[in-house]
N, C-alpha and C positions, 0 to 999 in steps of 0.2 A: 504494500499500499504506499503510495507516495505521501511525503511529509508535506501537508498544506499549512504549516505554521509560518507565521512571518518570520523574517530575519531576526528582528528585535525578540520575539518569543523563543528563536532557537538560541539565542545567545544567553537569554534569561534562563532558560532551562538547563543550558550546558554549566552556566556558572553555579547554579543552584547543585546541579551534581557533583561539580568539583569543590564547592564550598563544604557541602556534606561528606565528601571522601577525605579531603585534606586539611579543611578549616580555611575559611576565608583569608586569614593572614599569610597562609601557606601558597595561595593561587595568584598568579600573575595576570594581568589583562592579556599578554601574548598568549598564554596557555588557555585562557577561554576563547580567544579568537580562534585558536588552532582547533580547539575542540568543536567550535560552532561552525568552521569552515569558512570563515570570514576574516578580513583584515582587521588589525589593531584599530586601525583609523575607523573603521565602521562600529566598532564597540564605543569607540569615545563619541563618535557622532550621534547614536542613539542614547547613550547614557552620560556623557560628559566626562566622567571618571569611574575608577573602580569604586569608588565610594557611592557615586550615584548609581551604579549597577547593584551595589549591595542593598541599597535602600528600596530598589525596585524588586529584587528578589525577596526581602523581608515582607514587602507589601503583598507581593503575590502569594506568599506562604501563608501570611495572615488571612488573606481573602479566601483561599483555598480552605483552610481550617475552619472559618466563620460559616463557609457554604456546606461543609461536611457538618459542622455542628448544628446548624440549621436543619438538614435534613434529619438527623437523629433526633431533634427536638421539636419536630413538627413545624419547622420555619421560624421558631423563637431565635435561633442564633444567640449570639452575645448580646448582652443587655447593654453593654458599655463598649466604647472605642478603645482600642489599645495602640497608642501612640508608638511609632516606629521611631528610636532615637537617631538624632543626627550623627553620621559618622564621618571622619576625615579619611580621606582616600590613603 
């Protein structure tokens, strides 16, 4: 089956995988770009920096978690918003 994700989603998903495997501090932007099959410049274009990509990954994980929780609780989801802390690159 062909991969119909956008390049942005592929980069985010590969970053998530690498962060989970190695820890965010041990992964470089170049490694993320290579895993996603794109240039480092495209990663910077979409996310601005590794810190921006990290924030995007964190927000995505929270959104997925909230959606799963909502399914389990009949749509109630979380009753509060969980802020994603700012991170430096």
